[in-house]
Structures are given as structure tokens and as C-alpha cells.
N, C-alpha and C positions, 0 to 999 in steps of 0.2 A: 272445570267437576268433571267427574269422571264417570260414566255411566257403562252401563252390560245388559246383557238380559245372557239369564243363568236356565236353563233347560231342569229342569231335579230329575236325579239319576235314584235318587234313595228310590228301594220297595216301599218304604213305606212315608214316602216325603220329607216335610220337612218337620216330622216327628219333635218330642223336648228333647233330643239329647244334641242332635244338632244347631233347633235352635235357640238352646242354653248355650252353646261352644260361640253361634254367630253372635248374641247378645255378648257376650263377654268379648269376642273379641275387638267387635265394636268400643266396647267405651271406653278400647288403649287408645284408642284417638281421639282427637282433638273436633278431625269432621264429625260433617254430618251425612247420615249416613240414615238412606229412605226407600223403603220397597216393597213395590208396587207388586201386586195380581192379580189383574180386571178396574175392576172399581176399588180393592179390597189398599189399606194404606198401612203400615209398620214403620213405627223405629227402628234401624236396627240395632238400638240400646236397651229393647223393652221389649225380655222374652215373652211376656203374653200376647203382646200384639204380635208376634213373628206368631205366634201358633194359632190365632185367629187367622189369620192367612188361611190358612188347612188348606197349605200349598202340600199338593197328590203327586205319582209317583208322573212327569211330562207336562208339571204345571212348569208358567215360564213367568217368571222374575223378571223385575226390574229394576235392577238395583240403581238409585244414583249414589252419587258421594263426591260431597261440595266441603273442600275445609284446605288447609293447609298439609296435610301430611296424606292427603285422599289417593297418591298412588299407592300406597303403603298398605293403606287400608283397604286396598281393591285386592289386594295379593293376600294378605289373609284372609279377606270373607272368603274368596277363589277357593282357599286352601280348605277353609270350612266345608266350605261347600260339595266338598268331591266325593265320591262316594264312601262308603264303608261297609271295611271287609268286616264277614264274621269269624269270633276268635273261639278254641277253643273253652269251655266256661266251668268252672267248680260244678256249678250246678246250673240249673237251668233259670229257675228265674231264684234271686237271693232274699232269704227273707228278714226284715230287718224290724228289731222296735227300736222307736223313736221315744225317747222319751225327754220329757219336760216337756212337752208340747204348745204352743199359742194356736191361733189364729192365726196370727199372721204362716206362722212355718207352713202352716200346707196351702198360701198362697202360690207357694213356686216349686214345692215338694212336692205334691197330688196332682199339678201338672207338667210336671217330667216323668212323674212314676207310671203313669198307665201304658204308656204305651208296652209294647213287646216282637219280638219278634227282632232280626239281622239287624246291628244298627243302638238298639236299643239298650236304655241302662241293664232291663229286665231286671226288676223290684219290686218285691213288694212291700211297703210297708204298714206299719200296723201304730198307730199312735197313741202316745199314755198321759196324762194330764200330771200325773206326780212326775220327781223330779229321780234317775236312779240312786237309791241306798240302799244296805244292805236289807232293809225294811223290805225294799220294793223288787230287791232286782232279780227275785223269782218270777216274774212278769217275761223275763226273756226267754224262757223254757221254749225252748222248741224256734227261735231262731239263731242264721246263724252269726247273727248280726248285732248290735243296738248302736242306735245311733247316739252322743247324750252335747250337752255344752255345759256354759263353764261353771252350773251353779247344782251340776252332778254332782254323785261322788262314787270315783273305783279305788278305794285304796286296798289293801290286798285283800281283804276278808269279803267285797264284791267283789273282785276280779276270780276268788277261791269260787264264790255262787258261779257264776258268768258260764264259769269255767266247765261246771258241771251241768247245766241248761243247756253248754250247746254251747258254743255261742269260739266264735274266733277271731271276728273282727271289731273294733271299739273304731267308730268315728264318729272324728269331732268335727264338727259346724261349729266351731271356733278355730283362731289358730293356739292359743295357751294349751297347756298342757300338765298342769301344775297339778290336778285331782286326780290324774292316775298313777298308779303305783310302776310304772314301765317298769321295776327289775320284777316284776310279779307277772304283768304281763309276756314278758319275755317267759319267763317260765314255763309257762303253760299253753305257752308257743300262737298269745294270740299279736295279730298286727294291729298296731295301731295306726290311724292313719287322721291331719291332719288339717286346715285349711290354713296355707300359711300365710295367704294374705285374703286378705277379701276385696275393703274399699281404703287403704290408708289415709283417704282425702275426709272421708264419713269424720274418723278417730280424732285426726290432726281439726278437721275446722269443729268441732264441738269444742277442742278445748278450748281453741279459742273465742268459742263464744260462748263456753260458762263463762272464761276466768274474765274476759267482760261482762260477764252480768256482773259481776260479781265485783268489777272494779269499780265499774259503774254507778253499781246501787242496784240493777235493775228493779228486779224485787220489789223492793223496797219499793221506790216509784213508780213501778205500779197500783200496787195497794193504796201509795195515797190519794194517786189523779183518782183510784176509783172512791177513793173518802174526800173527792171534792176538793186536795187539798195539796195545788200549783206549790208549796214552800220547796226552796231548793235543802235544806237544812239536811244536813245526815248523810248526803248525795255524790260529795266531794271525793271527785273519780281522781286517777294520776293519767298523763300523757305515759303510750307507750314508743311511742320518739323519738329517737335516743337514750332508747334503755337495755340494758345488757338484760340480753335473752339464753336462760342457760336448760340445754336439754340433756336429756338426762338417759342416753340410750335411742343411737341414733340410724335407727333401721328404718325398712319402709316409710311406718309413720313419724319420728322422728325428724328424718329430712320432710314431707311435707308438713309438721310443725316449723323445721326450720326456716321453709322457703314462708311464712305466711307470715312468720316475725320479720325476717327480713322482707317484706313486703311494707310490713306498718312502720320499717325504716328504721329497726333498731338492728345490734350487733350481734352476734350470735358465740356462741360458745357451744361446746358440744364434752361431752364425757360419755366411753362409751369404752369394756373392756376388750372388742375388737374394735381400735378406732379406722373408719373407711376414708383413706386420705383424698381419696380422691376427691369427697367433699370441700377439703383442705384448698387442694386445689383451682377447682371455679370460685374459690372465695364466698364459701355457703358460711362457712361457719369456721374454730379456729378447737378445734382439742387442747383441754388442759384436766388437770388431775380435776380432784373430785375435791375436795379440800377449794380451789382454785373456782371451782363454779361453782362454791356456795358461797363463798365470801364473797363475788362479783356482781350476780346475777340481781337481777329487779325481777326479773319472772324466770322463775324455773318451772320446766315441764318436763313428768316423766314419761315415759316409753321404753321402760325396759323388762324383758321378761321379768316374770321370778320363779327367784331361783331360788333351791331353799338350803343350806347348812354354809358349810364355813368359807367364807371369798364369796358369799351368794346376795343376790339383792334384798335379800327378807327383813323389814323392816330398814329398809337405806336411807331412809330420814326416818333419823329419831332424836331425842332430844340433845346426842351430841349435834348433827346437822343442820338442829335446827339454828344451835348459840352459836353454829360456826354466822348463820345466815344472814344478811343488811336486817335494819332496824324498817319495818312497814313493804319488807318483799310478798309478790306474788306467788301465790304456790296451785300450780292444776294438778290433778290425776285421774287419768283414761286408761292407765295402762291392767294394776294388779292391787287390790285394798293395801296387802299385805305389804309392798314396799313401803308405807310411812305407817309407824307405832301411832297409832290410832292416840292413846293417851298419852303420848309424846308432844303428839296435834295440838288434845286438848288444853292443854296446858301452855303451850304455846299462844296459843289466839286469849287463855283469860290476862295473859303478860300480855297481850298488846302486842306481838311479833310482830302480824300480817297484817300489810295493807287488806289481802284479799286473799280465801282460797273458797274452791273450784273442785268438786268431787264428781265425777262420777265412778265412783268407784271407793270403795273402805274394807275396812278388815272386820270380821267378822260378817258380812253384807248377805255371804251365803242366805241364809236364811228365809230374807226377805226379799230377793232377789225374783221380777219379774209376778209379784203373788201380790192379793188387794189386801193388806191387814188393815182397812178404814173400818171399817166394824168386830177389832179385835182392842183383848185391852192389853197394855204395854208388859213385855216379856222383857224387853230390849233396851236400856236406856241410850246408848251408844247415837243412835238419830237421834231423838229427843237432847241431847247433851248438844250437837254438834249444831245444831238448827234453833240454837239460841241466839248461833253468836250472826248479828247483820253485814253480816260482812265476808258469807262463805254460804257459799250453793252447792247445793244436793242435788243428783238426778239418778235417775235409774237405774244404772251401766246402759246407757242407752246410746252412747256411743260409737258405735254402729250399726244403728236401726236406721239403713236410709232405704231408699228400694232397688238402688244401683248395689247395694252390700248384704241384703237380704237375696238380689237372681245370685252373688257372687259365690255366698256362701254356700244355695243350694244347688247350683250347676259342680262346681268345685269337689262336693260331698260328694255328687252320685260317681260324678267323673273316678272318684275314689274306691266308689263303690264299684262302679263294673272292672275299674284297672287287679282289683284284689280276686273276684272271680273268676276275668278274664286271663288273670297270670301278667298283665303287662309294666312296665315300671310303673313304681309311685316317684319317683322325682322327686322336689320338697317337702309331699302331702308325706313323706314316712317318717315318722318316731323311734327314734333310737334311745 
């Protein structure tokens, strides 16, 4: 165990920004980090607990780190806790119009945005429950920035309205940026920043969770037991051990999924426009062509970005791709809905091509994402048709939805806002 005492030097104490950065760095290590201030105790990986310590300038924090990488963790933690010098700012307080607000968004963003002064984020967030669309874009009038999510819309028509409203910054609180017309944003001098990685583990773990739920017919089994029916008919699954997993897209999330599949005892194949040869060198996977992956895989997991146009990933899985797959194949998508041609998928399901299908996203989902339509009349029958199949599990674009991921999304988004306002480097967050 490594321990140290740290005297807080920051004039504002351990306020929102250092607390967020501290939690972020702690989640990068497997060691357990405990921070004590008098009788108060916080996990170093929980930003809200750190804030509740109410550490002011002069407070002495007792830090305990226990685990295999404790020395590296201590070095990272102490670097974050160092005093933060003020920078020249574009505006004293950056005004942000936050679209598509949910209660869980406020939990972290409100805590991180409340401080003002040296080293703080210095932002003022106004929350709108409505999505960003052509009809709602005018709400951004007078704001320097907008903060949007995967189901918000920023085509050229919306960009033009935002420009007239005075918006110069688009903050994406997600990794994907296919919903933003980058050409139009560039023409109007707008900066577009994203969260390049929040919790790849959250998404990969969800992918395995839902495909196993579909494979082992967990929803059906649950409902049968609730009806006092303990018969096993209709619940037959397939072992994953000794099967072949095909990972389409081997970025951070794809690699996490590959490691999970490897842990199940699967042989892992990879396909990517930009292969990472180090993954082959360590023996995690073998890169093959798209056709070979489709033909050999028992489980296919999609982790590619959505890229439109010729040579892109739009309808990566279409009727032709499905025809190349093994019979009784398993397919899971936690990336972007339009990677799969939903009509081709339904036809494949009707033909009995798939043993199991698991979707956290589907083509045409934008109207439904994060909204409650339980009292509405059916306007789009895509979901109804998909849910007819007992071997399909559909969840509501929730793969990212863990405490660690929400914490990371808020922290990186706020860092992006600060970097913009203080003319600091954007790094991997910049979308060009």
C-alpha cells in the first residue's frame, strides 16, 4: 500500500475541475484509491464523493492506494492535484445551451459547472429537454456553445441557425459525430469537440450482456418463470467456448470486446480499415478480410464508426453480408444503428438465419432514443417488427450508461469547453 498526505494549494480547494480530473485518472488504474479528510472518506474513482469532502485550500488529504499499479497511480494523482494556473479566456464565463437534457445528465454536469474562478471550468449551462433540431435550434440564441448527444441533429440547416444565434462551439458529449455536418461547421468557423473515449468497458460489457441474453433466451425465461412455467422448451442456447468471434472495428471498444470473447475461450477474428498489428502480436486476434470474418464467425460484434458515402460503413451489414454468414450466427450491434440494414436484418430473421440478435441501436431510432412513448400510438413499426422475434433482444441505446461512463463524459466535455475558452490544445477531442 502507498500512502501520502497532500496539502491542498488551489485557491478554490478541490473544486469541480480537479475533482473530475482526479476521478478520471483514478479510473485508469486497477488499484483502489481512498481519500480521507478528517472523518470523511471518498473513493478516488467517484467524483461526487470527492466533492463531498469539501476540501478547501489548506486541507490535508490522506491518500491511500492499494493495488498492483499503486506507484503509477500515485504519480498520476499527485500530478492532477498540483496547482492550476489561470489562463487567458475568450469570455469570463462560457454560456452553453445543453440540449436533450435528462435527469442523469444534471447529476454530473451541474456539479462540475457550479464553480467560478482560478482553475475552474467557468461555464454557465442552461438545460433544454428538447433535442436539437431545426425547430429548436433558435433556443441557442445568445449562447457561445451548444452541447448535444447522439440523437440531436446538426445538419447544415441547423448549423446555419446556430451561426445566426452566435454559437461558435459544438460540444458533443459522445464519441460519434455523424449527426454533425462538419463541412458546414467549418464554413461557419465553428469548433466541434467530442468525447473520444469515455468507458469502452461499459459498451463492450453491454454488448456481451445482451448477446448472451439473446443466446440464452433470458427475457423469455424470465417471463416463463413469472408465469410459474419452469419448462425449458424454447430456451436452448449455444456455448461460446471454442467458437469464433468476429470483431468489426478494433478501436478501444472493439479491443475490450475482443478481450471479453477471449476470456470466454473464443478464437477472435478482427476486421478494420486500419488494422492494429500490435493486437496480432500479443495474440489477441487475427485480422482477416470482411468476407472471411462474415463466413467464419459464430458471433459477430459491430464496433465500427458510422461513415457515410462510398467505402464507408453505412449498411456494413446488408443482405449480401447476411447471406455470407453461417447459419445460426449471432449478431450484436452497440455502435450505430445504420451499420445494419434493418430491412435486410428482418428478412434474415424471418428466414431463420440467426440463432440470436442483440441490438442496442437500430436504423431509424432517433425519434425514440431516450423518450417515453408508452402512451403513444404506434407511428413506426420497426421496433414492433423486431420485437416479434423471440431470439432478438433490443435495448434503448444504453450501452454507455454506467456511472463511470457518465462521469467521464461530463469531465471530458467540460475539459473541452475549458480548452476552447482558454485556447488550449484539443488533442483527440477535435473533430475535423
